[in-house]
N, C-alpha and C positions, 0 to 999 in steps of 0.2 A: 628782277623786277616781275610781279605778278600779272598773268592777263584780265585783260578787260572782261565782263561780262559777256560782252557783244561777242568776243573771241571765242568764249567757251560754245555760245550758242550757234557760230557756224562754223564749228570744230564737230558741232552735233549733226548739224545738216550735212553737212559733207558727207558724214558716216552712213547718214542714211534714216535719223531720228526724225520723229513727227512730234511738232508742237501739237498738246490737246489743248485747243480754245477754251477759256473760260471755265478750266479745270483747277490752277493754280489762284488762291487769294491775293490778294494786292502786287506785289512786284515780283513774286514769284510764277515759273515757266515750269511748266508740266510736260518732259520728253520721252518718248516711249520709242521702241522697237520691237517689230514683231519676234527676233531672235533672242532680245534680250529682255528676262522676265522682270526685274525689278527696273522700273522708272527710276528717271534722274529729276532732279527738282534742284533747279538752279533759283536762288533768290537775291533781288537787289537789280538795281539800274543798270542799262546797258553799258554806260560810262564808269562805272565804278570797279574797284578794282574786286578780282574775284577772292574768295576765301582759301589758302590752302587746299581745303578737305574738298572743295570745289573743283577744284584743278585734278585732286585725285580722283574723286569719283568718275570726271567727262574722260580722262586718260585710261582709267582702265576698264570702261565701260566701250572706248575706241578699238583697244588693246585687246580686250573678248571678242568682239565682233571679228576683229582681222584674225583670230587664233579661229574663229570659227567658220571663215571662209578659207584659210589655209586648210584645214580637216575635209571640209567638200570638194575641194581641187584632189585631192588626193585619191 
């Protein structure tokens, strides 16, 4: 079962991403993190199911952050 858009946004917030207000058009939201060069753009209302590519993008960004943090601890 696909995650909801709101769940993806919560995952990004927990990982330390920041929502840039008035950056996305319509239902698009623009998320940035100081250690990740590419922003994550989510489209759709919070109650809608996320598209598979949106889930992959969010999961990949969170994993990339975890790997960066592990590298900094060593």
